[in-house]
N, C-alpha and C positions, 0 to 999 in steps of 0.2 A: 504494500500499499504506499502510495505517495502522499508526502506531507500537503498542506495548502500551498506552501511557497514553491515546492517541486512541479505542482501541478501548474502552478500559474506561468512557470518557466516553459514547460512543455507546449502550454498553451500559445505563448509568445512564440516559441521556435516553430510551431505547426503554422501560425500565420502570418509568419513573415512574407513579404513580399519580394519576388525576384529583383526587383531594384534595390531594396533592402541589402539583399544577399549580394548581389553585385557589388554593392559599395564596402561591405566587410569583406569579400575576396579581394579588392583592391587594396585594403588595409593590410590583410595578411600578408600580400605581394611584397608590401612597402617594408613590412617589419622583418620578413624573412631575408631580404636582399640586405638588410644592415649587416655592418661588419662584427659588431657587437650584439648578438642577440640578448635582449633586456627581458624584463618580467612580463612585457606586454605582449610578446609575441605567444608564450604559451597561453594566455589568457584569450588573445584572439583566435587560436587554435582550439581551445575548448569550446569556446560559442561556436565556431564552425561546425564542430563535430556533433554539438547539441542540435543543431539546426538538420544537418543532415540525417542526422538517424532518429529524430522525433517524430517521423513520418514514414508510413510504408511505401509513400510514393517518391520516386526517385526525383532529387534536386539536380540541377544543371549547375555545374561550376565552370568558369570561364577556362579554355585551355591554358592559357599563360598560368593561373591559377595551379591548375592541375601539374605542369610541368615543374612548377617551383616546389611543390610538394614532394615531387620524386625526386627533384635535385638534394633537397634538404635531407630526405630520408637516406640517399647514399652518399650524403659527404661524411667522409672520416673525422671531420672535426666538428661536427654537430653534436650538441649536448644529447645525452640519451633521452632527458624528457620530452625534446623537441621530436626526435625520431619516432617515439612513441605515438605522440599525438598525431603526427604526419601520418603514419601508417594505420591508425584508426580513421581517419577520414578516409583515405584511398581504400581501404576496405568497405568503408560503407558506401562509397560509389561505384563499388564491382558489382556486376562485370561492367568494363568501360571500354570504349575502342580507343580512347587518347594516352592509355597506360602502356609505356614503354620501359617498363623496369626489366632488370636483368640482373641475375646473381652470379655470372661465370667469374668476375673478378674479384668478389667480396670474400676477404678471409676472416674479419673479424665475425666470429659464430652469431654474439648478439645481435648484431646489425644484419648478418644473413638470415635469422630467424626471423626479424620482421619484414625483410623483402619477401622472403617466402609466404608469410601469412597474406601478404597482398596478391601475391602471384596465385595462391590457393583459393582465394575467394572468387579469381577469376573464372575458376572451373575449367579451363580449358585441359582436357585429358594430355594431350601431348606435352604442354608445359609441365604438367604435374609428373609426369613421366621424367623428363628433362630434369627438374628440380629434385626429384628422388635419387637420382644418379649422381648430381651436383652434391647435395648434402652427404652421400656415402663417400664420395670422394673426398669431402673434408674430412669426414671421421677417419677414414683410412690414412690420411696424412698427418693426422694430428699426433703431436711428439707429447711425452709425459708431461712435460711443462708447459704444455700450450693451451691456448683457449679453451673456455669451457665447453664441455658438450651439451651441458644441460639446455641450451638455448636449441637444439637442434632436435633433440628425441620427441617433442611434440608436433616438429616439421615430419618427421618419418611417420609417426601415428598417423596424422592425418593425410598422408600421400597413400599410405596402405589402405586407408578407408575409401579413398575418393577412387584409386586405381590398384587394385591388390596385386595385379600384374607388374608393377612398376619395378620393383627388385626381382632381380635373377636369384636363383634357386641358392647358389651359394653365398649370396649376399643375406638371404633371409636366414639360412642356416647359421652363419656369423653371428649375425645381431642377436638371433635366439640363445645361441652361447654366452654372448656377452652380457645379455640381460639378466639370464640365471646367476651370472657371476655377481651383477650389482645387487640382485635381491638378496645374495645370501652373504656376500663377503664385503660388505660396508664396513667401515671403521666402527667402532665402538667408543672411540675417544672424540671429546668435542675439538673443534677447531681451533687453531692457536689465536689468541686475542693480542694483537698488538697494541701496547699502551706506554704511555711515558713514564719515566720515574721521577720527573721533575723538570723545572724550567731549563736547565743547562746539561741535564743527563741526557744520551741518547735514547730512541725507541727500544724497548725490549719485547721479547714474546713472553708470553705468559699462558702457560697451559691449565686449562680449564677442567680436566681431569675427563672421566669416562660420563656417557650420555645416561639418563636415568629413565624410569619408567613414569605413567602417568601419576601413578602414587606417591612419586618421589624417592621411592627406593632405585638404588644403584643397578643398572642393567647389567646381568650376568648372563643374557644370552646375545645373538646377532642383532643387529641394529633393524629396525622397521620404521615405517611412518608414524608409529606411536610412539617412537622413541622421543625424548625431550632434553633439550639443552639450550645454551645461550647462545652457541654459534655451530655452524655445521660445515663439514667439509666437502669435498666436490665430489668424493663418491657418495656421500650421505644424500646429497641432493639428487643424484643419479638415480640412488634406490627409490627415493620417493616417485620420481618421474617414472622409474621402470615398473613399480606397481601401478602408478595410473592409467598406464597404455597397455598392462597387462592382459586383460581380458580381451579387448579389441584385437590385440596381437596374436593371441590362442586362437582366436575365431578366424582371423583373417589367414594365419598361416597354417592352422591344424587340418586335420582331416576334414574334406570338403570346402576349405577354402581356396581362394583363386592362386595362391602363392605358395599352396602347401606342398613342402618337398616330401621325398621318400622316408617315410619314418624308419625303416628297415635298413637304409644306408647308414653305415657305420664307418665312414671314411673319415679321416682325420682333417679333411679340409686343406691339405697341402696345395700350394698354389691357387691360395684363395686370392681373390683381388682385395680382400680386408683382412689383411695379414694381422693388423693389430689388434682387431675386433675380435678374432679367433683366438688371441692368445688366453688360456684359462687355465685353471688349477689341473693338477693331474688326474684328480679323481673325475673331471668332467670328460675326460677322453673315454672313459669307459663306456659311456652311453652317447647315442646319437645326440645331436644337438638340441633336437625338438622334445626329446625324452628327457634330456637334461633340465631344459627349462622347465618341464611340466613337475619334475622332482623337486626342483628349486621352489617353483610357486606354491606346491603343497606343503613345504616346509614353512615358506613365509606366511601362508593364511593359518596353518595351526598355530603358530607363533602369535597372529594376531586375535585368534580366538582364546589364547591364553590372556593377552594384553587387555580384552576387552573385560575380563572380569574383574580388573583392578578397579577400585574405586578412585576416580580421576579427583585431583585437587582443585582444578579450576574448570568451570562450564564449557568452556570453549574446547578443553581436552576431552570433555564427557561427549560434547557433540561430535567431535572427531572420532571417538570410539564407536559411536553408532554408526556413523557414515561407514567408517573402516571395515565394521563388522558385516554390514550388507554387503559392501564389495567382496569381501574375503569369502562369503556364502557363494555368491554368484560364481566368483572365480572356480572355487571347487566342485559347482555344478558344471561346470563347461570341462574341467578335468577329467570328471567322471563320465560326461558324455564322450570324449575323447577317449578315454582309456579306462575301460571298466575296473581295470586293477586297482584303482584308485577307491573304488565305491566302498568295500568294507572298512577301509582305513576312515573313510570321511564318516561314514555310519557313526563309528564309534565317538567320533567328536560333534556329530549333530544332536545325537539323541539326548544328552544331558545337557546341550545347549538348549535345545527346544523346551525342556522342563524348566530352567532357568529362566528363559523369556517369557514363558507363559505368566509367570507370577510376577513380573515388574512391568507395569504399565508404561515405564519410562521406554521402554524398548521394544514397543509394539511394532514398529515398523520394521524391525529385522524379523519379524516373524514371517514376513511376507515371502523372501528370498528361501527361508526353510521350507516354507509349504512348496514354492514351487519345486525345491530339491526333491521332495517327496513324491511330488507329481512327476517327475521326471524319471525316478529311480526306486520308488516304493516297491512297486511290483517286481522287478528285477532283484532288488534285495530282500523281498518276502516280508515287507514291512506294511501294516495294516496302516495307510494313512487317513482312514477315515476320522479317527479323534483328532488328526491336526485340523481336517478341515471344518468338522464340527465347531471346535473352538475358534477358529478363524471367522467362520460366518456367523456365530451366535453373538460372541462378547465384543469382537471388534466394533462392527459397527453400531452396536447400541451403545458402547462407553465413548466412542472417539469420533462419531458422526461430525462433530464440529471442527475436526481438523482438517483444513483445507488440502495439505499436502498429503495426510494419510488416504484422504478420500480420492484424490487423483491416482496415488500408486495402487490403491485397493482395487479400483476399477479397471485399472490397466492391468493388472495382475489378472483379473477375471477375463478380458478381453484375450489376453495373450495365452492363458492357460484353457482356453475352451477346447483345442484338439485333444487335450492330454486329461481330460476328467473322465472321460470314458463312463464307466458303471458309476461314478460318483457324481454325475451331472445332476442326477437328482437331488445332492444335497444343495448344489446351487440353485437350481429351480425353486426347492421349496423355502429359501432364504430370500426370496425377493422382499419380502416385506422389511427385512432387515437392509438389504442394498438400497433399498428406496430410501430408506433415511439420509445417506450419503447424498443422493439424487435431491430430496427435498431440502437439505441446507445448503447446498452447494449446486443449485441447479444450473445458473448461467454457463460455469466452466464443463458441466459433465453432462450436459443434454447431448451433445453429439455423441458423446461414449456410449450413452444408455440406448439413444437411436440403434445404434450398430450391435449393442449388447440383447436388445428385447428379443429378437426371433430366437435366441438360444434360451432365453429364462420362459418363454411362454410355451405351455403347451396345452392340451384339452383339459387337463385337471384342476390347472392353475388360471386359466384365462378370465374366468367370471370373478373370481376374486382379485385377480392383478386388476381388471378394469376399475373395480370400485375402488382399489388403492389409488389407481392413478387418478381418479376424478376427485378423490380425498386427498390428493397430495399437498396442497396449499393448507388444509386443515392439519396436516402432518406436521407441517414446517411450523405452524403456530403452535401445537402441542410440544414440540421439540424446544421451541423457544421458550415455553413455559416450565418446561422441565427444568432447562438451564438456569432460568430466572430463579426458581424454586429453591437452588442449591445456594443461593446467594441471601445473605441476611439484608434486611430492608434497608440498613443504613449504609451498606454497599452498593445499592442501586441508584442509579443518577436519577435527578428530578423529572427527568423527561422520560423516565421508564413506564410504559403503559399499566403494568401490572401495580404501579402505585396509585394510578387515578382509576382503576378499575380492580379492587383488591378480590372482586369474585371471582376473577380468574385463577388466582393463587388457591384460595378457598375450595374450587371445584376439585382440583387435584384430591384433597381430603375428603369430598362428599361420596359417600357410599353410593349413592345413586347411579352416578357417573363415572365411578372408578372401573367398572366393568368396562365401558367404553373407550375410556382412557387406555387401560391394557389392551384391548382388541386393536386400537389403531397404532399402540407402540409395540406389537406383538414381535418376537423375532423369526417366526416362521409361518409358512401357511397354514390356517387352521382348517380350512375347507368351510367355514362359515361366514356368514355376512350379518354385520350389525347396522342398522340404520342410526346413523350419527347425529341426527337433527338437533337431540337436546345438547350434543357437543357443539354444533356449530353455533348455538346461540350463546353459549358460555364464552366462545372464544373470540367471538364476534370483535371485541376491542381491540385485538391481535390483527386482523384482517388489513389493517392500513400499512402494517411494518413493511419495510423496504423488501426484506427476505421473503415475505409471504408472498406480494405482489411479484417479485421475480420469478418464484416458482410458478405462480398462476399463469405467468407468461410463457412459461415452457410447456406447460399441459398438452396444447392443443398439437404442437410436434411430435410428443410423445404419443398421444392418442393415434397419429396418423400411422405412425411406426407400428404401433401395437395392432391395428387393424390390418395393415399390410401384412403382418406375419401369420395373424391369426386365420386370415381368408385364405392362406395357404391348405391348411389342413383341416379347418372347421367343418363337421357334417352336419346334418338338418338339425339334429337335437341341439347342438352347440349354437348354431344360429338362431335357433327360436330362442334359447335363454339370453343370448346378447342382446337380442331385438328387444326382449323384455326390458333386460336391463335399461337399456337406452330410453324406452319411454318412462320407466320409473324414477330414472336420476336426472332426466331433464328439468324438472323442476325441484330437485332437491341437491342443491350444491352449495357449499360454502360461499357466502356473499363477500367475495373479492371485487374490488373495483374492475369492472371489465371483463371479468373472468368468465361469466356465465355466456356472455353474447360469444367469446371465442370458442368456448366448449359447444354451443348450441351449431356454431357453422361446421365442425368436425361431425358431431353426430347426425346432422341433417345430409352429410354427404355418405355416410357409412350405412345408414338405415336401408336406402335403397340399394346399397352394394350386397348387404345380408340378404336381401330379399331377391336378388338376382343370383346370389350362391343358393338359394334355397326357395324356390319360388312358391311351395304350398305354404309358407311359413304365415301369409295374409289369412288364409282359411283357417289355420289351425288355432291363431291367436284372433279369431275374429272376435271373440268377448272382449278380451284386453283393448283391442284397437277402438270398439266401439266406446269402451268407458273413457280412451284418452281423447277423442276426438268431442265426445260429449260432456267432459268433466271441465275443470277450469281452463281457460285459455293458456296454452303453453306458448313458449317463444317462436316467432314467426317461420325460422328456419325449420326446426324441428316439424311444425305441424305440417307445413308445405311438403317436406319430405314424407310424411306419414298419409297426407291424401293422396299424393302423386302414386305412393306404393301400391294404395286403394285400388286405384283406377287402374294402374297398370296390371295388378296380379290377381285382383277378385274373379277370376273368370274360369270358366270350365275347361278352357284350352289349357291352363297352368295346373288345375286340380280339379279332378272329377267329382270331388265332393262338394265343390260349391253348388250352392242350391239358390233358387230363385227368392226364397225367404231372406236367405242373407245380404243377397244384392238389394232388396227391397229395405232392409233394416238399415244398411249402410246409407241407402241414398235418404232416407229420413234423417239420419243422424246429421249427414253434411248438408242436407237442405236447411235443417236448424240451423247448423254452426253459419251457414252463407247468411242467411237472415240476421243471425245475431251480429256478425262483423260488420253487414253492411246497415243496420237499422240503429245498431246503439251508438249513442253520443259519446265521443271521445272525452277520456277524463284522465286525471293522473292514475289512477288506479287501473284504467281500460282504456289504452292508447290505441288510436286509428290503426287498423289492420293494414299491414304491407301489401300492395298491389300485387305482388307475386301470389299470396295467400288466395286472394279473390278469384285471379285469372284459373289457377290450379284447381280450386275447388269448382269452378264452372267446367272446367274441362272434364274433371273425374265425374261429377253428376252426368255430364252427356254420355262418358262411357258406360256407366251402369245403365243408363237408360238404353242405349244401344243393344244391350245385353237382356233387359227386359223390357220389351218395346211397349209393355202397358205405363211405362212411365215417362216415356216420351212427349204426351201432351203437358204433364207438369213440369218436365223439364224445359220444354219450350215457352212455357208461360213466365216461368222463373227467368230464362235467358232474355225473354222481351223486357221484362221489368227492369234487370240489369243493364241491358242496353240504354232504355230510357232514364236510369239515375246515373250511369256514366256521362250522359250528355251535359250534366249540370255537378262539374267537379265539387264547387264551394260545398254543396248538400250530398255530394255522392257518397260512394263506397269507398273510394282512394282518394289520398290527399293532394296530390298534384296533378297538373294537367297531363305529364306524360302518363302516369299511371291510369287516369281516367279514359285516355285515348286507346291504351293498351286495353283496359277491360271491355271498351266498346266494340274494338277490332275483333277481339276473340269472341265476343256474345255473336256478333254479326257472322262471324264465320262458322261458329258451332249450329247457330241456327239454320243457315244456309245447308248445313251438312246433314242436319237431321230431317230436312226436306225429302232426303233419297235414303230411308232407313238401311237399305241394304249395302248401300256404300258406307253408310256410316259403321255398321257392323264391321265391315273389311278393315275399314280404317283404323277403327278404334280397338277391334279386337281381332288381329289378323292370325292365321294358323301359326303353328310352330314352324312350318314349312318356309313360310314366307318372312316371318321376323326373326328367324335364326339369323339369315345375313345381315339383319338389321339395315334394310335399304334405306331408313329413314335417316341413316347418318349421311347419305351422299346428297349433297347440295342438289343434284338433279332430279332427284326423287323423295325429297323429302316433304314431310307432312304439310308443311305451309304452302307448299305448291300444289299439294291435291287440294287443300281447302280452297284456294284462290280459284282453281280451275272448276271445282263445283259450284262455286259462288257465280261465277260469270255464266255457266250452263244455266242455273236457275233463274237468274235475272236477265238471260237472255240478251246479255251485252252486246252491241253492235260490232261485227267482224268475226264473231266467233262461228256462227251457225251459218250454213250457206243460204244465200238470198236475203 
């Protein structure tokens, strides 16, 4: 999160006009051309970097400015601070056609690393390969007292990730050998600190002693990234960087990687172009380079697991312990996938580690890579991993839903591990109420992830319960918010806290009458039951305006579309009927968040016809419920329109032989009464004027029903005549605007003309399956409006259509 001042700076940078940017570039050029770089040059470059990086749109810098930035970056006398800023600006401008950097003649490794970072940002594969060879050449020619290598290792790691075939096989072997040495054989003594003994004395070196552990004890084993000290030697820095690139290097150079060498090749690398890098201990020559690296990586990770068990004296060291433990487990996972001989040795470490982590909430993020390890290897090691998953999906989301980083990592773990769940996929599916707590609390960043995850979470057994929870997601957000507030004392809550102004919310948590509803909403697993949460909506209404609840409500329509897209792939008739009834029931039973009901109704109105298309007998089977819906309190216009359309489309013998004339007559009377109500009632705040789409769809559906029971034709003709008359006076008519009145008048006229030819009307409104299956009405040349216009002209005997 940015502070107010940082937000203001970013906004200014994004809104800066091109003319102002041009003036800043001119100032930067003038400052960089001075012989003595003062403090103004770094300040101007920082501002330039902020401007070019503050927006996703590319800014355009003048060519002289770009050229001077490159010249300054490559200058051997330029201060390091200016070179860092120039490289940062050039990276933001990449890829760029005006870049002419070259690293062929740069010997300083720090400067070479900066130039390489810009060239890598260009993304040119050929350039990446050339850069990789140049960096390896510098590594080969390095003398023991030469420049530092630690500026080049990140470049090598990036090169292998962008172009895995950039290094030759002997180069990969040599560097693997060297990485193993850096991991295992770094110095355990701190670097020498140069200090002055006095004003007239000469500087002398002061030995600081051995490195220590995070708990202050003197290190008795080899150096790792968790070893602490005041100053570090060059090989200790290389140790840290080797571990940071280890997992990516193992994946790229191991079995299946693009640059994977032959693991069985035990050659001693004589004649290697990197003879300096291949120099290792005598023990290393007993193993092939890649296996040597794996052995040292395994020892290193074991050491990190031991160090993570120490109590750190500083918070920063404690955070570093957690990060290193996660990375160590991920590296062990890779090692066991590449070489199963590590599996049983690793299991002896991870089983006690998992038991230790389960009991400490501070280490909860480290449980995810442990669970991933058991997903990969539990079956091969004959380990029942179900207990791991049960703990993972039961406690973590319920207790840590408010941690945004954990929420992101947890959902990513679920997505990445889907192919590995196998028979344990049921554990994931039945845990969706807990997973939705992450979604409810962190909906903006996690919506796209859950859209991708929903098809794997939903099945026929959980679809109905999941749809209820999706519709109640904003209410879940409010309940989680209230749960967190209840853990704070009243004195700790800020004055603007809603729960202070509405103490009934907190009291509701202790109310025995609604405790069951809270427990149902906050359940950890699918229960197979559904509860009406209307009493809870009223109690949580003071929280409906909270920003987090509103954000969650905005995400629900997108999630509903993803849900129905997945369900329609496997739903049978029974499930389609259940979901359609649920849509009718929940359309007027939603948590009242501003704008939420309208957004949900738009989605439900598009999905009800889709369910009917999936199972056309649905309308006949649910005739009683549909009659109650259209005859009950007026629902939202979108949902009502969809239901009325579906009745006209599917209430027919051609779709279901069980359809009777009595059912058609019953629906006709209910819809006729509804049309009368929406067109004759006076608009008010409680009963707003009906949308024109509802009126036109009602007229069309009544005409369709009359075409299937021709005794109704006189009644519908009279009704349509009245509607046409009412539509001619929009001010007092059934629809509020002139455009809507014109549409209603046109539709009534077309339907009346069509009814003058009953046989044609029946063919148009109730075509046989053979005719309707190709869906000719979707072709603009054979669409229904064209048929209606043609019939109208025939009936009215317009000039030019009939002979003579």
